[in-house]
MDTraj code that builds the backbone (N, CA, C; nanometers):
import mdtraj as md
import numpy as np

residues = "UNK UNK UNK UNK UNK UNK UNK UNK UNK UNK UNK UNK UNK UNK UNK UNK UNK UNK UNK UNK UNK UNK UNK UNK UNK UNK UNK UNK UNK UNK UNK UNK UNK UNK UNK UNK UNK UNK UNK UNK UNK UNK UNK UNK UNK UNK UNK UNK UNK UNK UNK UNK UNK UNK UNK UNK UNK UNK UNK UNK UNK UNK UNK UNK".split()
xyz = np.array([
    [1.5495, 0.3317, -4.3246],
    [1.4483, 0.4637, -4.3195],
    [1.5166, 0.5867, -4.4013],
    [1.4801, 0.5969, -4.5140],
    [1.4931, 0.7448, -4.5793],
    [1.4987, 0.8754, -4.4633],
    [1.5747, 0.9508, -4.5414],
    [1.5150, 1.0922, -4.4283],
    [1.4137, 1.1557, -4.4772],
    [1.3437, 1.1075, -4.5978],
    [1.2363, 1.1636, -4.6321],
    [1.1267, 1.0877, -4.5935],
    [1.0965, 0.9801, -4.5032],
    [1.0211, 0.9059, -4.4860],
    [0.9247, 0.9830, -4.3657],
    [0.8197, 0.8946, -4.3382],
    [0.7327, 0.9969, -4.2482],
    [0.6861, 0.9085, -4.1298],
    [0.6958, 0.9606, -3.9700],
    [0.7112, 0.8765, -3.8730],
    [0.5566, 0.8136, -3.8872],
    [0.4611, 0.9108, -3.9235],
    [0.3272, 0.8465, -3.9432],
    [0.3057, 0.7044, -3.9549],
    [0.3888, 0.6693, -4.0253],
    [0.4016, 0.5452, -4.1000],
    [0.4387, 0.4363, -4.0046],
    [0.5042, 0.4818, -3.8816],
    [0.5601, 0.4061, -3.7619],
    [0.4693, 0.3282, -3.6767],
    [0.4742, 0.2421, -3.6264],
    [0.3989, 0.1532, -3.4872],
    [0.4614, 0.1771, -3.4069],
    [0.4120, 0.1811, -3.2625],
    [0.5079, 0.1731, -3.1468],
    [0.4333, 0.1246, -3.0579],
    [0.4897, 0.0007, -2.9652],
    [0.4279, -0.0822, -2.8463],
    [0.5178, -0.0397, -2.7661],
    [0.4508, 0.0130, -2.6518],
    [0.4827, 0.0620, -2.5341],
    [0.4292, -0.0487, -2.4413],
    [0.5042, -0.1125, -2.3440],
    [0.4573, -0.1650, -2.2122],
    [0.5109, -0.1257, -2.0914],
    [0.4361, -0.0591, -2.0248],
    [0.4699, 0.0194, -1.8828],
    [0.4539, -0.0743, -1.7670],
    [0.5161, -0.1022, -1.7166],
    [0.5314, -0.2098, -1.5538],
    [0.4187, -0.1372, -1.4549],
    [0.3506, -0.2150, -1.4178],
    [0.2357, -0.1635, -1.3398],
    [0.1502, -0.0234, -1.3571],
    [0.1688, -0.0028, -1.4742],
    [0.0876, 0.1250, -1.5822],
    [-0.0136, 0.1837, -1.4588],
    [-0.1567, 0.1267, -1.4738],
    [-0.2671, 0.1287, -1.4068],
    [-0.2388, 0.1830, -1.2965],
    [-0.1508, 0.1181, -1.2247],
    [-0.1838, 0.1403, -1.0676],
    [-0.0796, 0.2596, -1.0347],
    [0.0470, 0.2835, -1.1008],
    [0.1233, 0.3691, -1.1337],
    [0.0765, 0.5101, -1.1330],
    [-0.0537, 0.5243, -1.2304],
    [-0.1098, 0.5991, -1.2452],
    [-0.1707, 0.6684, -1.1113],
    [-0.2537, 0.5487, -1.0838],
    [-0.3159, 0.5877, -0.9411],
    [-0.2768, 0.6457, -0.8561],
    [-0.1160, 0.5696, -0.7976],
    [-0.0274, 0.6635, -0.7239],
    [-0.0003, 0.7983, -0.7257],
    [0.0076, 0.8253, -0.8846],
    [0.0430, 0.9929, -0.9297],
    [-0.0872, 1.0376, -0.8786],
    [-0.1927, 1.0226, -0.8418],
    [-0.3103, 1.0784, -0.8382],
    [-0.3437, 1.0723, -0.6805],
    [-0.3060, 0.9677, -0.6166],
    [-0.3364, 0.9471, -0.4762],
    [-0.1860, 0.9422, -0.3864],
    [-0.0758, 1.0190, -0.4214],
    [0.0182, 0.9738, -0.3133],
    [0.0714, 0.9462, -0.1984],
    [-0.0903, 0.9606, -0.1332],
    [-0.1062, 0.8875, 0.0137],
    [-0.1016, 0.7474, 0.0219],
    [-0.1091, 0.6617, -0.1089],
    [-0.1045, 0.5546, -0.1031],
    [-0.0011, 0.4799, -0.1218],
    [0.1459, 0.5444, -0.1435],
    [0.2626, 0.4879, -0.1735],
    [0.3178, 0.4006, -0.0902],
    [0.3584, 0.2952, -0.0968],
    [0.4201, 0.2329, -0.0098],
    [0.3228, 0.1129, 0.0165],
    [0.1864, 0.1184, 0.0005],
    [0.0941, 0.0389, 0.0465],
    [0.0620, -0.0568, -0.0988],
    [-0.0342, -0.1789, -0.0358],
    [-0.0585, -0.2566, -0.1544],
    [-0.1779, -0.1878, -0.2557],
    [-0.1450, -0.1646, -0.3741],
    [-0.2284, -0.1276, -0.4480],
    [-0.2945, -0.1993, -0.5688],
    [-0.4680, -0.1985, -0.5660],
    [-0.5120, -0.2877, -0.7014],
    [-0.5627, -0.1842, -0.7414],
    [-0.5752, -0.2143, -0.9083],
    [-0.6811, -0.1788, -0.9956],
    [-0.7947, -0.2518, -1.0566],
    [-0.8920, -0.2782, -1.0476],
    [-0.9975, -0.3824, -1.0655],
    [-1.0521, -0.3448, -1.2342],
    [-1.1057, -0.4619, -1.2960],
    [-1.1551, -0.4419, -1.4087],
    [-1.3259, -0.3839, -1.3893],
    [-1.3830, -0.3115, -1.4281],
    [-1.5297, -0.2600, -1.4092],
    [-1.6451, -0.4085, -1.4298],
    [-1.5888, -0.4853, -1.5019],
    [-1.6749, -0.6026, -1.5094],
    [-1.7041, -0.6833, -1.4173],
    [-1.5849, -0.7527, -1.3535],
    [-1.5837, -0.8279, -1.2756],
    [-1.5172, -0.8296, -1.2135],
    [-1.4532, -0.7382, -1.1498],
    [-1.3952, -0.7192, -1.0393],
    [-1.2728, -0.7933, -1.0370],
    [-1.1977, -0.8318, -1.1471],
    [-1.0397, -0.9176, -1.1388],
    [-0.9763, -0.7865, -1.1226],
    [-0.8468, -0.8207, -1.0426],
    [-0.7225, -0.7632, -1.0590],
    [-0.6699, -0.7149, -1.1956],
    [-0.6405, -0.5864, -1.2493],
    [-0.5738, -0.5948, -1.3911],
    [-0.4336, -0.5242, -1.3740],
    [-0.4497, -0.4654, -1.2931],
    [-0.2840, -0.3798, -1.2166],
    [-0.2611, -0.4117, -1.0668],
    [-0.1308, -0.4261, -1.0649],
    [-0.0970, -0.4012, -0.9185],
    [0.0178, -0.3504, -0.8654],
    [0.0439, -0.2969, -0.7570],
    [0.1990, -0.2357, -0.7491],
    [0.2641, -0.3831, -0.6924],
    [0.4228, -0.3571, -0.6737],
    [0.4923, -0.4288, -0.6399],
    [0.5107, -0.4917, -0.5049],
    [0.4240, -0.3674, -0.4102],
    [0.3374, -0.3962, -0.2742],
    [0.2672, -0.5216, -0.2622],
    [0.1734, -0.4947, -0.3574],
    [0.0693, -0.6182, -0.3606],
    [0.1232, -0.7092, -0.4097],
    [0.2146, -0.7133, -0.5009],
    [0.2740, -0.8651, -0.5898],
    [0.3263, -0.9403, -0.4521],
    [0.3788, -0.8177, -0.3618],
    [0.4868, -0.9075, -0.2494],
    [0.4195, -1.0008, -0.1094],
    [0.2411, -0.9638, -0.1737],
    [0.1835, -1.0228, -0.0411],
    [0.0776, -1.1270, -0.1385],
    [0.1355, -1.1289, -0.2422],
    [0.0299, -1.2606, -0.3570],
    [-0.0409, -1.2493, -0.4194],
    [-0.0901, -1.0958, -0.4385],
    [-0.1766, -1.1048, -0.4964],
    [-0.1166, -1.0911, -0.6747],
    [-0.2434, -1.1513, -0.7457],
    [-0.2172, -1.1798, -0.8789],
    [-0.2911, -1.1254, -1.0040],
    [-0.2280, -1.0738, -1.0932],
    [-0.3150, -1.0165, -1.2058],
    [-0.4424, -1.1463, -1.2413],
    [-0.5632, -1.0921, -1.2195],
    [-0.6425, -1.1714, -1.3039],
    [-0.7342, -1.2375, -1.1409],
    [-0.6653, -1.2273, -1.0262],
    [-0.7445, -1.2559, -0.9071],
    [-0.8717, -1.1939, -0.8529],
    [-0.9780, -1.2670, -0.8726],
    [-1.1054, -1.1883, -0.8167],
    [-1.1134, -1.1297, -0.6699],
    [-1.1842, -1.0509, -0.6574],
    [-1.1862, -0.9664, -0.5604],
    [-1.3188, -0.9892, -0.4893],
])
top = md.Topology()
chain = top.add_chain()
for i, resn in enumerate(residues, 1):
    res = top.add_residue(resn, chain, resSeq=i)
    for name in ("N", "CA", "C"):
        top.add_atom(name, md.element.get_by_symbol(name[0]), res)
traj = md.Trajectory(xyz[None], top)
């Protein structure tokens, strides 16, 4: 990349582990240490989970 290149031509992909569940824990710190899942709005399936939820066997895509 030359120094005259513009960054607006770049594409970045970021994958944050447990992202949506981590966002919810930031909003609700009282849930820290508990299994937390984020569900899809259409079919109530788990789309994100904390490590505590994973430890008790909850999987992504699991219906609730």
